C-alpha positions as CSV (number, residue, x, y, z in Angstrom):
1,S,23.3,-35.5,-18.8
2,H,21.3,-32.7,-18.6
3,G,18.2,-34.6,-17.1
4,Y,20.9,-36.0,-14.2
5,G,22.0,-32.2,-13.8
6,L,18.0,-31.3,-13.2
7,L,17.6,-33.9,-11.0
8,Q,20.6,-33.5,-8.6
9,R,19.7,-29.5,-8.4
10,S,16.1,-30.8,-7.3
11,R,17.0,-33.3,-5.0
12,G,19.4,-30.6,-3.4
13,T,16.8,-27.9,-3.7
14,A,14.3,-30.4,-1.7
15,S,17.5,-31.1,0.9
16,L,17.7,-27.6,1.1
17,R,14.0,-26.6,1.7
18,R,14.0,-29.9,4.7
19,S,16.7,-28.3,6.3
20,L,15.3,-25.1,6.6
21,N,12.1,-26.1,7.8
22,Q,13.6,-28.6,10.4
23,A,15.5,-25.1,11.3
24,I,12.4,-23.5,11.6
25,E,10.6,-26.5,13.5
26,A,13.4,-26.3,16.3
27,W,13.1,-22.8,16.7
28,N,9.7,-22.6,17.2
29,T,9.8,-25.7,19.5
30,F,13.0,-23.6,21.3
31,W,10.9,-20.6,21.7
32,F,7.3,-21.3,21.9
33,A,6.7,-25.3,22.7
34,P,3.9,-25.0,25.3
35,A,5.4,-25.4,29.0
36,D,4.3,-26.0,32.8
37,P,4.3,-22.6,34.1
38,L,5.3,-24.2,37.7
39,M,8.7,-23.0,37.4
40,L,7.8,-19.6,36.9
41,G,5.6,-19.7,39.7
42,I,8.6,-20.5,41.9
43,I,10.8,-18.1,40.0
44,R,8.0,-15.1,40.9
45,L,7.3,-16.5,44.4
46,L,11.2,-16.2,45.3
47,G,11.7,-12.7,42.9
48,G,8.3,-11.5,44.7
49,W,9.9,-11.7,48.3
50,M,13.0,-10.8,47.2
51,L,11.5,-7.4,46.0
52,F,9.0,-7.0,48.9
53,Y,12.5,-7.5,51.2
54,N,14.3,-4.7,49.1
55,L,11.5,-2.2,48.9
56,L,11.4,-3.1,53.3
57,I,15.2,-2.4,53.4
58,W,14.2,1.0,51.5
59,T,11.8,1.7,54.4
60,L,14.5,1.9,57.4
61,D,15.6,5.3,55.8
62,L,13.1,6.0,53.2
63,E,13.4,9.8,53.5
64,A,17.5,10.0,53.4
65,F,17.5,8.0,49.7
66,F,14.2,8.9,48.5
67,G,13.7,12.5,49.7
68,D,13.7,15.8,47.9
69,H,16.5,16.7,49.5
70,G,17.7,13.5,50.6
71,L,21.5,11.8,50.0
72,Q,20.9,11.8,46.3
73,P,18.5,15.1,45.9
74,L,15.9,15.1,43.3
75,D,16.7,17.8,41.6
76,A,20.2,16.3,40.6
77,I,19.0,13.1,40.2
78,R,16.1,14.9,37.5
79,T,19.4,16.7,36.0
80,L,21.5,13.6,35.8
81,H,18.4,12.0,33.2
82,E,18.4,15.3,31.2
83,G,17.9,15.0,27.7
84,R,16.5,11.1,27.8
85,F,13.4,9.5,29.1
86,I,13.9,7.2,32.3
87,F,11.0,6.0,33.9
88,S,10.5,6.5,37.4
89,F,7.3,7.9,39.4
90,W,9.5,9.1,42.0
91,L,10.9,11.9,39.4
92,W,7.1,13.3,39.7
93,T,6.4,12.4,43.1
94,G,7.7,14.7,46.0
95,D,7.7,14.0,49.5
96,A,4.0,14.6,50.1
97,Y,3.6,11.4,48.6
98,L,6.8,9.9,49.8
99,W,5.1,7.4,52.4
100,P,1.9,7.1,50.5
101,M,3.5,5.9,47.5
102,H,6.1,3.2,49.1
103,C,3.3,1.5,51.4
104,L,1.1,1.1,48.3
105,C,4.1,-0.2,46.3
106,L,4.9,-2.5,49.3
107,A,1.6,-3.9,49.0
108,V,1.8,-4.5,45.4
109,A,4.9,-6.5,45.8
110,G,3.5,-8.3,48.4
111,M,0.3,-9.4,46.1
112,F,2.9,-9.9,43.4
113,C,5.1,-12.4,45.6
114,L,2.0,-14.4,46.7
115,G,0.4,-14.4,43.3
116,I,-2.5,-12.0,44.0
117,A,-4.1,-11.2,40.5
118,T,-1.0,-11.6,38.9
119,R,-1.4,-10.2,35.4
120,V,-1.9,-6.9,37.1
121,T,1.0,-7.0,40.1
122,S,3.6,-8.3,37.8
123,V,3.9,-4.9,35.6
124,L,3.3,-3.0,38.8
125,S,6.3,-5.0,40.1
126,F,8.3,-4.4,37.1
127,L,7.6,-0.4,36.9
128,I,8.4,-0.4,40.4
129,T,11.2,-2.3,40.4
130,I,13.0,0.4,37.9
131,S,11.3,3.3,39.5
132,Y,13.5,2.7,42.9
133,S,16.6,1.8,40.6
134,Q,15.9,4.9,38.2
135,R,15.5,7.3,41.4
136,V,18.8,6.1,43.3
137,P,21.1,5.0,40.6
138,V,24.3,6.2,43.0
139,A,22.8,3.1,45.2
140,N,22.2,0.4,42.4
141,F,23.8,-3.1,42.5
142,G,23.5,-5.9,40.5
143,F,20.6,-7.2,42.6
144,D,18.5,-4.1,41.5
145,Q,19.4,-5.2,37.6
146,I,18.6,-9.0,37.9
147,L,15.6,-8.0,39.9
148,G,14.3,-5.8,37.0
149,M,15.1,-8.6,34.4
150,M,13.3,-11.0,36.3
151,C,10.1,-9.0,36.8
152,L,10.1,-7.6,33.0
153,Y,10.2,-11.8,31.9
154,L,7.5,-12.6,34.5
155,A,5.5,-10.1,33.3
156,M,5.4,-11.3,29.9
157,A,4.2,-15.0,31.0
158,P,1.3,-16.7,33.1
159,C,3.5,-16.4,36.3
160,G,0.7,-16.7,38.8
161,A,-0.7,-19.9,36.7
162,A,0.9,-21.9,39.3
163,V,2.2,-21.6,43.0
164,S,-0.3,-18.9,43.7
165,V,-3.4,-17.5,45.2
166,D,-5.0,-17.1,41.9
167,N,-4.7,-20.4,41.7
168,L,-6.4,-21.3,44.3
169,V,-9.1,-19.1,43.3
170,S,-9.1,-20.7,40.2
171,K,-9.8,-24.9,41.9
172,W,-12.1,-22.9,44.1
173,W,-14.2,-21.5,41.6
174,R,-14.1,-24.6,39.5
175,R,-15.7,-26.5,42.5
176,R,-17.8,-24.1,43.4
177,K,-19.4,-24.6,39.2
178,G,-19.3,-28.2,39.5
179,L,-16.6,-28.1,36.5
180,P,-14.4,-31.4,36.1
181,R,-11.0,-31.4,38.2
182,K,-8.2,-30.5,35.5
183,S,-6.5,-33.6,34.8
184,A,-3.4,-32.1,33.7
185,P,-1.8,-28.7,34.5
186,I,-2.5,-26.0,31.2
187,R,1.0,-25.9,29.6
188,F,1.5,-22.1,27.8
189,A,3.8,-20.6,25.0
190,S,4.4,-17.6,27.0
191,A,5.5,-19.8,30.0
192,R,8.2,-21.2,27.3
193,M,9.4,-17.9,25.6
194,A,9.5,-16.2,29.5
195,S,11.8,-18.9,30.6
196,R,14.1,-18.9,27.2
197,L,14.4,-15.2,28.0
198,I,15.5,-15.8,31.4
199,Q,17.7,-18.1,30.8
200,L,19.7,-16.7,27.9
201,H,19.7,-13.4,30.0
202,L,21.5,-15.2,32.6
203,C,24.1,-16.9,30.2
204,A,24.9,-13.5,28.6
205,I,24.8,-11.9,32.1
206,Y,27.4,-14.6,33.1
207,F,29.2,-14.5,30.1
208,W,30.1,-10.6,30.0
209,S,30.8,-11.0,34.0
210,G,33.2,-13.4,32.9
211,F,34.9,-11.7,30.4
212,S,35.2,-8.0,31.9
213,K,36.9,-9.6,35.0
214,L,40.0,-10.5,32.4
215,K,40.5,-6.4,31.6
216,G,41.4,-6.7,35.8
217,S,45.6,-7.8,36.0
218,T,44.3,-9.2,39.4
219,W,42.1,-11.8,38.4
220,W,45.0,-12.9,35.8
221,T,47.3,-13.1,39.0
222,G,44.7,-14.8,41.0
223,E,45.0,-12.1,43.5
224,A,41.3,-10.4,42.9
225,M,39.8,-13.2,45.2
226,W,42.0,-12.3,48.2
227,N,41.8,-8.4,48.1
228,V,37.9,-8.8,48.8
229,I,38.5,-11.7,51.5
230,A,40.9,-9.5,53.1
231,N,38.5,-6.5,53.1
232,Q,36.6,-5.8,56.4
233,E,33.9,-3.8,54.8
234,Y,32.9,-7.1,52.8
235,Q,33.1,-9.5,55.4
236,T,30.2,-11.7,56.6
237,I,32.1,-14.1,58.3
238,D,35.8,-14.1,58.7
239,L,37.8,-15.8,55.7
240,T,41.6,-14.4,56.4
241,W,42.4,-17.7,57.4
242,I,43.0,-18.2,53.8
243,A,46.0,-16.0,54.0
244,W,47.9,-19.4,55.2
245,T,46.4,-20.9,52.2
246,P,47.0,-18.5,49.3
247,W,46.8,-21.1,46.3
248,L,43.2,-21.0,47.1
249,A,42.4,-17.7,46.6
250,Y,44.0,-18.4,43.3
251,L,42.4,-21.6,42.7
252,I,39.0,-20.0,43.5
253,S,39.8,-16.7,41.4
254,H,41.0,-18.8,38.4
255,I,37.5,-21.0,38.6
256,T,35.6,-18.3,39.1
257,I,36.4,-16.5,35.9
258,A,36.1,-20.0,33.7
259,W,32.9,-20.8,35.3
260,E,31.3,-17.3,34.3
261,A,33.0,-17.7,30.7
262,F,32.1,-21.0,29.9
263,F,28.5,-21.2,31.8
264,I,26.6,-19.7,28.6
265,V,28.0,-22.9,26.7
266,L,28.3,-25.6,29.2
267,I,25.2,-25.1,31.1
268,W,23.2,-26.5,27.6
269,N,24.9,-29.8,28.1
270,R,22.5,-32.5,30.0
271,R,25.3,-34.4,31.8
272,L,27.4,-31.1,32.4
273,R,24.2,-29.0,34.0
274,P,24.3,-30.4,37.5
275,L,28.0,-29.5,37.6
276,M,27.7,-26.1,36.3
277,L,24.8,-25.3,38.7
278,A,26.0,-26.4,41.9
279,M,29.3,-24.5,40.9
280,G,26.8,-21.2,40.7
281,T,25.4,-22.1,43.9
282,A,28.8,-22.7,45.4
283,M,29.9,-19.2,44.0
284,H,27.2,-17.2,45.1
285,F,27.2,-18.7,48.6
286,G,30.4,-17.7,48.8
287,I,29.6,-13.9,47.6
288,G,27.0,-14.2,50.8
289,A,30.3,-15.0,52.9
């Protein structure tokens, strides 16, 4: 009887050890299994273009937003951030360096978009993104926050290993040296890690976006979307015809909350993933409208 008990405990310990090893292996596979950097290269191309576009828009009225005595005076912003460390090179530069610094940032953003010296320009692009955001906090939107998040994770990965000038130069160099062509793209553990960070961060953003909407009564009644649609300040195209089909505005409001709140779970289901992505695409096109 005593020997049988020892045998059972031994089997239980071995089973627990196997389960623990499987969990560790699954964790490492999820985060660090080498991945093709192609998707990160595409994200870098699109994200880099949005950063360049964002800086280009600031150019239209640069002095009003970033000048020492503009809409958000430098002294006022320094007072706002007093007592805590906030990185922004705009807090340490004045009007004398305004345009040269901005032109340099445009050049770096363009290089990052095209994938030139990406290991360096990716880090600089992240610093540029947060520097502009911290300098004009009143003018910040979700776009700036998402851009900062994307640039941070891209800086942690070989985002220039595909769809980039760096990759083209590497291939040219190998041909010139007579080195054999790579039979398959190199996979990187850091590419997997950066992709997972982007995925999980987006899941968290959508979840809290949907959850926070529940604090507003108009999202419960379904009126929230109509309040935005009827506001001419937000209109790209006229959608006020929805007033004659009010159920549509209510339906859009409730579907938006459901999609955002459950995205964090349902997006990991392979069968539901195409539907969730299609709904998200439709939602963001709707925001544009």
